[in-house]
Residue frames as qw, qx, qy, qz and C-alpha x, y, z in Angstrom:
[[0.253, -0.527, 0.629, 0.512, -11.96, 66.26, -98.37],
 [0.770, 0.511, -0.092, -0.370, -12.23, 65.54, -102.07],
 [0.271, 0.574, -0.773, -0.016, -8.86, 63.73, -102.06],
 [0.856, -0.119, -0.492, -0.106, -8.87, 59.95, -101.54],
 [0.552, -0.718, 0.348, -0.243, -8.15, 59.14, -97.90],
 [0.691, 0.376, -0.597, 0.157, -5.08, 57.04, -97.15],
 [0.733, -0.600, 0.232, -0.221, -4.30, 54.86, -94.12],
 [0.535, 0.471, -0.678, 0.179, -0.96, 53.25, -93.29],
 [0.843, -0.499, 0.085, -0.184, -0.75, 50.46, -90.69],
 [0.294, 0.654, -0.670, 0.193, 2.78, 49.73, -89.47],
 [0.929, -0.307, 0.060, -0.200, 3.36, 46.21, -88.12],
 [0.378, -0.660, 0.644, 0.077, 6.30, 44.18, -86.89],
 [0.282, -0.160, 0.924, 0.205, 5.70, 40.81, -88.57],
 [0.465, -0.054, -0.611, -0.638, 3.48, 39.20, -91.19],
 [0.406, -0.425, -0.809, 0.015, 0.29, 38.14, -89.33],
 [0.159, -0.333, -0.446, 0.815, 0.25, 41.20, -87.02],
 [0.222, 0.046, -0.249, -0.942, -1.82, 43.09, -89.58],
 [0.509, -0.236, -0.695, -0.450, -4.48, 40.36, -89.43],
 [0.500, -0.419, -0.699, 0.293, -4.70, 40.19, -85.64],
 [0.231, -0.530, -0.288, 0.763, -4.60, 43.93, -84.94],
 [0.188, 0.573, -0.003, -0.798, -6.93, 46.27, -86.78],
 [0.184, 0.019, 0.834, 0.520, -7.73, 43.99, -89.71],
 [0.141, 0.657, 0.741, 0.007, -11.49, 44.54, -89.62],
 [0.020, -0.815, -0.086, 0.573, -10.91, 48.29, -89.49],
 [0.122, -0.404, 0.595, 0.684, -8.75, 48.11, -92.60],
 [0.166, 0.286, 0.885, 0.327, -11.28, 45.93, -94.42],
 [0.101, 0.789, 0.537, -0.282, -14.03, 48.41, -93.57],
 [0.012, -0.762, 0.143, 0.631, -12.06, 51.36, -94.87],
 [0.187, -0.137, 0.783, 0.578, -11.11, 49.48, -98.05],
 [0.174, 0.530, 0.823, 0.109, -14.84, 48.91, -98.64],
 [0.040, 0.879, 0.311, -0.360, -15.37, 52.67, -98.34],
 [0.583, 0.762, 0.062, 0.276, -12.73, 53.47, -100.94],
 [0.328, -0.878, 0.341, 0.075, -9.87, 54.35, -98.59],
 [0.689, 0.525, -0.473, 0.158, -6.39, 53.48, -99.88],
 [0.737, -0.616, 0.249, -0.120, -4.84, 51.22, -97.21],
 [0.606, 0.546, -0.545, 0.196, -1.17, 50.21, -97.02],
 [0.850, -0.521, 0.052, 0.055, 0.41, 47.79, -94.53],
 [0.299, 0.749, -0.552, 0.213, 4.09, 48.39, -93.80],
 [0.953, -0.290, -0.082, 0.017, 5.66, 45.17, -92.47],
 [0.164, -0.884, 0.438, 0.011, 8.95, 45.80, -90.70],
 [0.257, -0.452, 0.850, 0.082, 10.37, 42.25, -90.73],
 [0.545, 0.174, -0.681, -0.457, 9.90, 39.01, -92.61],
 [0.827, -0.315, 0.178, -0.430, 9.01, 36.99, -89.53],
 [0.623, 0.432, -0.652, 0.015, 12.03, 34.73, -90.15],
 [0.171, 0.232, -0.831, 0.475, 12.50, 33.82, -86.50],
 [0.645, -0.192, 0.145, -0.726, 8.85, 33.30, -85.68],
 [0.316, -0.107, 0.930, -0.157, 7.94, 29.94, -84.18],
 [0.389, -0.144, -0.724, -0.552, 5.56, 27.62, -86.02],
 [0.315, -0.110, 0.550, -0.766, 2.58, 28.00, -83.70],
 [0.809, 0.083, -0.133, -0.566, 0.09, 25.82, -85.57],
 [0.582, -0.348, 0.730, -0.086, 0.55, 22.29, -84.14],
 [0.850, 0.397, 0.329, -0.106, -0.68, 20.79, -87.41],
 [0.608, 0.761, -0.171, 0.147, 2.36, 22.22, -89.23],
 [0.361, -0.776, 0.515, -0.053, 5.03, 21.75, -86.60],
 [0.680, -0.257, 0.668, 0.160, 7.82, 19.42, -87.64],
 [0.732, 0.642, 0.227, 0.034, 7.31, 20.01, -91.36],
 [0.658, -0.286, 0.244, 0.653, 10.90, 20.11, -92.70],
 [0.361, 0.522, 0.390, 0.667, 10.03, 22.23, -95.75],
 [0.204, -0.912, -0.238, -0.263, 8.34, 24.91, -93.64],
 [0.645, -0.687, 0.045, 0.330, 11.16, 24.93, -91.12],
 [0.630, -0.081, 0.335, 0.696, 13.78, 25.33, -93.85],
 [0.188, 0.367, 0.418, 0.809, 11.85, 27.90, -95.90],
 [0.137, -0.650, -0.625, 0.409, 9.99, 29.80, -93.19],
 [0.040, -0.453, 0.069, 0.888, 10.77, 33.19, -94.73],
 [0.160, -0.001, -0.674, -0.722, 9.27, 32.21, -98.09],
 [0.205, -0.451, -0.868, -0.030, 6.30, 30.51, -96.44],
 [0.118, -0.628, -0.468, 0.610, 5.47, 33.54, -94.36],
 [0.043, 0.310, -0.299, -0.901, 5.78, 35.80, -97.40],
 [0.211, -0.207, -0.805, -0.514, 3.23, 33.64, -99.25],
 [0.209, -0.567, -0.749, 0.271, 0.92, 33.74, -96.23],
 [0.068, -0.519, -0.150, 0.839, 1.20, 37.53, -96.19],
 [0.105, 0.079, -0.567, -0.813, 0.35, 37.70, -99.89],
 [0.242, -0.414, -0.846, -0.234, -2.82, 35.70, -99.29],
 [0.213, -0.597, -0.574, 0.519, -3.83, 37.77, -96.26],
 [0.021, -0.393, 0.067, 0.917, -3.41, 41.08, -98.05],
 [0.184, -0.133, -0.706, -0.671, -5.58, 39.84, -100.92],
 [0.268, -0.526, -0.804, 0.068, -8.29, 38.86, -98.45],
 [0.200, -0.632, -0.365, 0.654, -8.16, 42.25, -96.73],
 [0.409, 0.807, 0.350, 0.244, -7.90, 44.18, -100.00],
 [0.271, -0.913, 0.132, 0.275, -4.90, 46.17, -98.81],
 [0.589, 0.682, -0.367, 0.229, -1.56, 47.05, -100.33],
 [0.798, -0.575, 0.108, 0.144, 1.56, 45.90, -98.49],
 [0.470, 0.744, -0.400, 0.257, 5.27, 46.74, -98.45],
 [0.867, -0.306, -0.207, 0.336, 8.20, 45.11, -96.65],
 [0.116, -0.966, 0.233, -0.007, 10.67, 47.39, -94.88],
 [0.736, 0.503, -0.430, 0.141, 13.26, 44.63, -95.18],
 [0.197, -0.635, 0.632, -0.399, 14.49, 44.14, -91.63],
 [0.540, 0.070, -0.838, 0.028, 15.27, 40.76, -90.05],
 [0.721, -0.559, -0.279, -0.300, 13.05, 39.37, -87.30],
 [0.052, -0.646, 0.602, -0.467, 14.65, 39.64, -83.84],
 [0.568, -0.145, -0.806, 0.080, 12.90, 36.60, -82.39],
 [0.554, -0.701, -0.028, -0.449, 11.36, 36.53, -78.93],
 [0.308, 0.413, -0.754, 0.408, 14.12, 35.91, -76.37],
 [0.802, -0.468, -0.199, -0.312, 13.25, 33.54, -73.56],
 [0.766, -0.027, -0.469, 0.439, 15.03, 32.57, -70.37],
 [0.371, -0.912, 0.037, -0.169, 16.37, 34.18, -67.20],
 [0.066, 0.630, -0.028, -0.773, 18.54, 36.00, -67.86],
 [0.701, 0.656, 0.192, -0.204, 17.35, 36.72, -71.38],
 [0.728, 0.001, 0.373, 0.575, 19.84, 35.82, -74.12],
 [0.047, -0.497, 0.202, 0.843, 21.23, 38.60, -76.32],
 [0.660, 0.624, 0.214, -0.359, 19.35, 39.46, -79.49],
 [0.810, 0.198, 0.375, 0.405, 20.79, 38.17, -82.79],
 [0.278, -0.433, 0.252, 0.819, 23.31, 40.40, -84.49],
 [0.008, -0.003, 0.564, 0.825, 21.82, 42.53, -87.26],
 [0.020, -0.544, -0.838, -0.033, 18.20, 42.04, -86.22],
 [0.027, -0.739, -0.371, -0.562, 15.54, 44.78, -86.39],
 [0.516, -0.822, -0.241, 0.006, 15.50, 45.59, -82.69],
 [0.668, -0.446, 0.087, 0.589, 19.26, 46.31, -82.67],
 [0.457, 0.567, 0.286, 0.623, 19.21, 48.79, -85.56],
 [0.176, -0.178, -0.170, 0.953, 20.17, 52.40, -84.97],
 [0.278, 0.620, 0.580, -0.450, 16.93, 54.36, -84.79],
 [0.276, 0.669, -0.200, -0.660, 17.66, 56.63, -87.76],
 [0.062, 0.270, -0.867, -0.413, 18.71, 53.68, -89.92],
 [0.118, 0.320, 0.938, -0.067, 15.50, 51.85, -89.07],
 [0.220, 0.663, 0.405, -0.589, 13.37, 54.98, -89.49],
 [0.072, 0.460, -0.427, -0.775, 14.55, 56.07, -92.94],
 [0.017, -0.119, -0.890, -0.440, 12.83, 53.26, -94.94],
 [0.010, 0.634, 0.749, -0.195, 9.54, 54.06, -93.23],
 [0.026, 0.673, 0.043, -0.738, 9.96, 57.80, -93.82],
 [0.016, 0.226, -0.678, -0.700, 10.60, 57.01, -97.49],
 [0.036, -0.360, -0.909, -0.207, 7.40, 54.93, -97.61],
 [0.001, 0.700, 0.516, -0.494, 5.36, 57.58, -95.79],
 [0.040, 0.584, -0.194, -0.787, 6.53, 60.24, -98.25],
 [0.050, 0.060, -0.812, -0.578, 5.73, 58.01, -101.20],
 [0.119, -0.450, -0.880, -0.097, 2.30, 56.78, -100.03],
 [0.091, -0.278, 0.041, -0.955, 1.32, 60.04, -98.26],
 [0.342, -0.472, -0.812, 0.035, -1.00, 58.65, -95.58],
 [0.274, -0.662, -0.038, -0.696, -3.37, 60.91, -93.71],
 [0.730, -0.535, 0.243, -0.349, -3.47, 58.47, -90.78],
 [0.459, 0.374, -0.794, 0.143, -0.96, 55.98, -89.39],
 [0.827, -0.474, 0.051, -0.298, -1.50, 53.17, -86.87],
 [0.477, 0.428, -0.711, 0.290, 1.13, 51.31, -84.85],
 [0.693, -0.391, -0.576, 0.187, 1.79, 49.94, -81.33],
 [0.348, -0.920, 0.046, -0.175, 2.17, 51.78, -78.04],
 [0.070, 0.778, -0.591, 0.202, 5.49, 52.07, -76.21],
 [0.614, -0.308, 0.697, -0.205, 5.03, 48.61, -74.70],
 [0.116, 0.254, -0.841, -0.464, 4.59, 47.12, -78.15],
 [0.768, -0.129, -0.288, -0.558, 1.17, 45.78, -77.23],
 [0.917, -0.390, 0.056, 0.069, 3.24, 43.04, -75.63],
 [0.245, -0.856, 0.389, 0.237, 6.98, 43.24, -74.96],
 [0.864, 0.252, 0.280, 0.333, 8.34, 41.65, -78.12],
 [0.395, -0.483, 0.194, 0.757, 11.51, 43.54, -79.09],
 [0.223, 0.227, 0.601, 0.733, 10.28, 43.96, -82.68],
 [0.116, -0.786, -0.579, -0.180, 6.97, 45.42, -81.52],
 [0.375, -0.784, -0.128, 0.478, 8.73, 47.90, -79.26],
 [0.361, -0.240, 0.414, 0.800, 11.08, 48.84, -82.11],
 [0.134, 0.523, 0.673, 0.506, 8.09, 49.22, -84.44],
 [0.210, -0.882, -0.390, 0.159, 6.64, 51.74, -82.00],
 [0.397, -0.623, 0.140, 0.659, 9.88, 53.72, -81.91],
 [0.314, 0.014, 0.593, 0.741, 10.28, 53.72, -85.68],
 [0.056, 0.673, 0.669, 0.310, 6.64, 54.64, -86.33],
 [0.235, -0.889, -0.254, 0.301, 6.68, 57.60, -83.95],
 [0.394, -0.485, 0.319, 0.712, 10.01, 58.78, -85.33],
 [0.263, 0.232, 0.672, 0.652, 8.76, 58.51, -88.92],
 [0.026, -0.820, -0.568, -0.067, 5.52, 60.35, -88.10],
 [0.280, -0.854, -0.056, 0.436, 7.54, 63.22, -86.64],
 [0.386, -0.436, 0.462, 0.668, 10.23, 63.27, -89.34],
 [0.487, 0.385, 0.690, 0.372, 8.33, 62.68, -92.58],
 [0.181, 0.910, 0.356, 0.112, 7.05, 66.24, -92.84],
 [0.338, -0.847, 0.185, 0.367, 10.39, 67.86, -91.95],
 [0.699, 0.701, -0.128, 0.060, 12.46, 68.74, -95.05],
 [0.009, 0.784, -0.591, 0.189, 15.62, 68.79, -92.93],
 [0.632, -0.283, 0.702, -0.165, 15.19, 65.17, -91.85],
 [0.634, 0.114, 0.735, 0.212, 16.16, 62.40, -94.28],
 [0.277, 0.663, -0.126, -0.684, 16.44, 64.82, -97.23],
 [0.156, 0.327, -0.799, -0.481, 17.18, 62.00, -99.67],
 [0.176, 0.189, 0.954, -0.150, 14.01, 60.06, -98.81],
 [0.073, 0.569, 0.724, 0.383, 11.51, 61.94, -100.97],
 [0.102, -0.501, -0.095, -0.854, 9.36, 65.06, -100.79],
 [0.058, -0.021, 0.714, -0.697, 8.17, 65.81, -97.23],
 [0.503, -0.392, -0.540, -0.549, 4.69, 64.68, -96.22],
 [0.142, -0.218, 0.651, -0.713, 3.13, 65.16, -92.79],
 [0.350, -0.382, -0.843, -0.142, 0.58, 62.53, -91.69],
 [0.292, -0.555, -0.029, -0.778, -2.21, 64.12, -89.68],
 [0.732, -0.472, 0.225, -0.436, -2.93, 61.48, -87.03],
 [0.383, 0.323, -0.854, 0.138, -1.10, 58.60, -85.34],
 [0.793, -0.365, 0.035, -0.486, -2.92, 55.87, -83.42],
 [0.070, -0.351, 0.917, -0.177, -1.87, 52.99, -81.20],
 [0.637, -0.156, -0.668, -0.351, -3.71, 49.69, -81.65],
 [0.250, -0.262, 0.682, -0.636, -5.51, 48.83, -78.41],
 [0.690, -0.065, -0.504, -0.515, -7.63, 45.88, -79.50],
 [0.670, -0.166, -0.695, 0.200, -6.51, 43.67, -76.63],
 [0.126, -0.461, 0.315, -0.820, -7.86, 45.91, -73.90],
 [0.002, -0.044, -0.887, 0.460, -9.23, 44.80, -70.54],
 [0.499, 0.242, 0.306, -0.774, -12.81, 46.18, -70.94],
 [0.672, 0.305, -0.453, -0.500, -13.28, 44.21, -74.17],
 [0.371, 0.189, -0.903, 0.107, -11.74, 41.06, -72.74],
 [0.163, 0.078, 0.752, -0.634, -13.89, 41.25, -69.63],
 [0.594, 0.266, 0.067, -0.756, -17.06, 41.90, -71.62],
 [0.659, 0.269, -0.619, -0.333, -16.47, 38.88, -73.88],
 [0.201, 0.137, -0.905, 0.348, -15.52, 36.73, -70.89],
 [0.325, 0.146, 0.603, -0.713, -18.72, 37.59, -69.00],
 [0.654, 0.298, -0.173, -0.673, -20.87, 37.14, -72.12],
 [0.538, 0.225, -0.801, -0.140, -19.50, 33.65, -72.69],
 [0.037, -0.007, -0.867, 0.497, -20.12, 32.66, -69.09],
 [0.473, 0.217, 0.307, -0.797, -23.66, 34.05, -69.33],
 [0.713, 0.294, -0.390, -0.503, -24.23, 31.76, -72.32],
 [0.911, -0.252, 0.296, -0.137, -22.97, 28.78, -70.33],
 [0.809, 0.511, -0.197, 0.213, -19.76, 28.56, -72.35],
 [0.749, -0.430, 0.010, 0.504, -16.20, 28.17, -71.18],
 [0.187, 0.977, -0.083, -0.053, -14.27, 31.40, -71.62],
 [0.831, 0.251, -0.132, 0.479, -10.70, 31.41, -72.95],
 [0.164, 0.742, -0.135, 0.636, -10.02, 34.64, -71.09],
 [0.709, -0.686, -0.159, -0.038, -10.01, 33.60, -67.43],
 [0.780, -0.246, -0.001, 0.575, -6.21, 33.31, -67.25],
 [0.337, 0.523, 0.147, 0.769, -5.77, 36.50, -69.26],
 [0.319, -0.803, -0.139, -0.483, -7.82, 38.43, -66.72],
 [0.801, -0.555, -0.082, 0.207, -5.93, 36.89, -63.80],
 [0.681, 0.052, 0.063, 0.727, -2.62, 37.92, -65.33],
 [0.076, 0.692, 0.180, 0.695, -4.02, 41.41, -65.93],
 [0.554, -0.792, -0.114, -0.229, -4.98, 41.70, -62.27],
 [0.840, -0.362, -0.005, 0.404, -1.65, 40.31, -61.08],
 [0.571, 0.280, 0.120, 0.762, 0.33, 42.66, -63.30],
 [0.153, -0.780, -0.346, 0.498, -1.60, 45.70, -62.04],
 [0.388, 0.148, 0.392, 0.821, -1.11, 47.39, -65.41],
 [0.176, 0.459, 0.204, -0.847, -2.56, 50.87, -65.89],
 [0.542, 0.579, 0.609, -0.007, -5.43, 51.03, -68.36],
 [0.275, 0.019, 0.402, 0.873, -4.76, 52.66, -71.72],
 [0.331, 0.475, 0.237, -0.780, -7.11, 55.39, -72.89],
 [0.376, 0.344, 0.789, 0.343, -9.44, 54.11, -75.59],
 [0.085, 0.432, 0.011, -0.898, -10.07, 57.29, -77.54],
 [0.466, 0.364, -0.416, -0.690, -11.41, 55.77, -80.73],
 [0.526, 0.075, 0.836, -0.135, -13.74, 52.81, -81.30],
 [0.295, 0.306, -0.535, -0.730, -14.27, 52.00, -84.97],
 [0.777, 0.162, 0.441, -0.420, -17.48, 50.02, -85.74],
 [0.349, 0.495, -0.695, -0.387, -16.47, 47.14, -88.01],
 [0.632, -0.111, 0.707, -0.297, -18.36, 44.04, -86.81],
 [0.833, 0.464, 0.141, -0.268, -19.50, 43.12, -90.33],
 [0.539, 0.690, -0.482, 0.041, -15.82, 42.70, -91.26],
 [0.552, -0.541, 0.607, -0.186, -14.86, 40.37, -88.39],
 [0.927, 0.155, 0.342, -0.012, -15.27, 37.33, -90.66],
 [0.623, 0.732, -0.174, 0.216, -12.83, 38.85, -93.18],
 [0.188, -0.780, 0.534, -0.266, -10.41, 39.53, -90.32],
 [0.776, -0.282, 0.548, -0.132, -10.59, 35.89, -89.25],
 [0.882, 0.439, 0.150, 0.078, -10.12, 34.63, -92.80],
 [0.364, 0.827, -0.347, 0.253, -7.01, 36.80, -93.18],
 [0.414, -0.649, 0.591, -0.243, -5.62, 35.56, -89.90],
 [0.900, -0.011, 0.431, -0.066, -6.17, 31.92, -90.87],
 [0.707, 0.687, -0.142, 0.087, -4.19, 32.62, -94.07],
 [0.049, 0.719, -0.636, 0.275, -1.14, 32.88, -91.79],
 [0.913, -0.130, -0.323, -0.211, -1.29, 29.11, -91.38],
 [0.641, 0.172, -0.573, 0.481, 2.05, 28.70, -89.61],
 [0.058, 0.270, -0.416, 0.867, 1.03, 31.22, -86.95],
 [0.532, -0.088, 0.282, -0.793, -2.53, 30.31, -86.09],
 [0.045, 0.110, 0.993, 0.016, -4.46, 27.12, -85.37],
 [0.377, -0.240, -0.358, -0.820, -7.98, 27.50, -86.80],
 [0.687, -0.417, -0.574, -0.156, -9.18, 25.10, -84.10],
 [0.481, -0.017, -0.523, 0.703, -7.31, 26.91, -81.32],
 [0.209, -0.577, -0.559, 0.557, -8.24, 29.38, -78.62],
 [0.057, -0.162, 0.177, 0.969, -8.17, 32.40, -80.90],
 [0.360, -0.129, -0.534, -0.754, -11.49, 31.34, -82.42],
 [0.193, -0.273, -0.906, 0.259, -13.32, 30.06, -79.34],
 [0.178, 0.434, 0.382, -0.796, -15.47, 33.16, -78.99],
 [0.439, 0.537, 0.698, 0.176, -18.42, 32.82, -81.41],
 [0.248, 0.203, 0.294, 0.900, -18.47, 35.45, -84.13],
 [0.240, -0.681, -0.485, -0.493, -22.05, 36.50, -83.41],
 [0.573, -0.692, -0.326, 0.296, -21.19, 37.04, -79.75],
 [0.477, -0.199, 0.081, 0.852, -18.23, 39.25, -80.67],
 [0.072, 0.393, 0.434, 0.807, -20.37, 41.25, -83.07],
 [0.397, -0.738, -0.474, -0.270, -23.05, 41.77, -80.44],
 [0.634, -0.662, -0.231, 0.326, -20.93, 42.41, -77.35],
 [0.338, -0.677, 0.221, 0.615, -17.98, 44.36, -78.77],
 [0.683, 0.606, 0.386, 0.132, -18.58, 45.42, -82.40],
 [0.185, 0.965, -0.186, 0.003, -15.58, 47.74, -82.63],
 [0.800, 0.074, -0.187, 0.565, -11.81, 47.75, -82.93],
 [0.353, -0.918, -0.151, 0.096, -10.22, 50.16, -80.52],
 [0.610, 0.438, -0.089, 0.655, -7.41, 52.69, -80.68],
 [0.414, -0.732, -0.187, 0.507, -5.57, 55.30, -78.66],
 [0.402, 0.868, 0.060, 0.286, -4.96, 58.63, -80.40],
 [0.743, -0.340, -0.052, 0.574, -1.28, 59.38, -79.83],
 [0.231, -0.287, 0.195, 0.909, -0.62, 62.37, -82.13],
 [0.335, 0.724, 0.596, 0.089, -2.95, 64.69, -84.03],
 [0.254, -0.097, 0.184, 0.945, -2.28, 67.66, -86.28],
 [0.252, -0.405, -0.477, -0.738, -6.03, 68.32, -86.68],
 [0.379, -0.175, 0.452, -0.788, -8.79, 69.24, -84.25],
 [0.526, -0.169, -0.781, -0.293, -10.97, 66.34, -83.20],
 [0.557, -0.443, 0.263, -0.652, -13.43, 65.60, -80.41],
 [0.274, 0.132, -0.941, 0.146, -12.95, 62.56, -78.19],
 [0.595, -0.133, 0.762, 0.216, -14.21, 59.90, -78.10],
 [0.349, 0.444, -0.479, -0.672, -14.14, 59.16, -81.83],
 [0.819, 0.162, 0.521, -0.176, -15.69, 56.48, -84.02],
 [0.735, 0.659, 0.079, 0.138, -13.55, 57.15, -87.09],
 [0.709, -0.263, 0.124, 0.642, -9.77, 57.25, -87.57],
 [0.330, 0.344, 0.316, 0.821, -10.35, 60.09, -90.04],
 [0.206, -0.869, -0.439, 0.091, -12.37, 62.24, -87.63],
 [0.245, -0.824, 0.076, 0.506, -11.25, 65.83, -88.04],
 [0.281, -0.267, 0.631, 0.672, -9.84, 65.04, -91.50],
 [0.219, 0.479, 0.788, 0.318, -12.97, 64.22, -93.49],
 [0.009, -0.869, -0.447, 0.210, -14.51, 67.48, -92.31],
 [0.252, -0.672, 0.187, 0.671, -11.59, 69.68, -93.42]]
């Protein structure tokens, strides 16, 4: 292709873009790809997960503004564009039985109403490739599951002139991927590598829960080499200061070990309008060649 390639990553909350596929985006930005993050909600109901910031009255009162500033810093680090879809965070319900979701939140929107803003953005930005979450949301947060539904619906509708006719000129993305960065083969490989180095692994309980849950393995169709951008990924994630403790478990695996043992970010090809051969090492496989 002579046209500039375009990638859209659809995420539920600010910080998701930095923990899922961030090194991939940074790599493609470095290659001249136009990358846009679509953030469905403002993260208003997200807990303050960094213990160093918990109890700060300003942050608690202005969490929406704080998270917007964190997102602005992260997108600058990654070199991506970013747009808000404008929905309200649903929160993560806890308890047995689970409490009802808050009225008006993202996860309770009618599907067409939640899909139209993304269709409008797809038709405006005209991505060749989209990434999102699988039907389980990566983990069962209601906003992640809704993000999956909206992303799939927008992928299917954006090129159809009869759907959402007031949302811009039709544009059909060519491929849709599910983020699968937190897969069992990667987790096990990093776990065993840390033990082999005589280090304590943060993944022992993860692997136990995986075994107890007896979850089927997702198909990893596409592994994008991006190890040299892992440091940028981590810097972007740390920019979301309310959501991540830089001294916490997320960063216990040494960067050089990650780069050596698992130098890719991984995806599952969910939809394709072009011919491609699996496995892939490029989200634009089958597009660059056309």
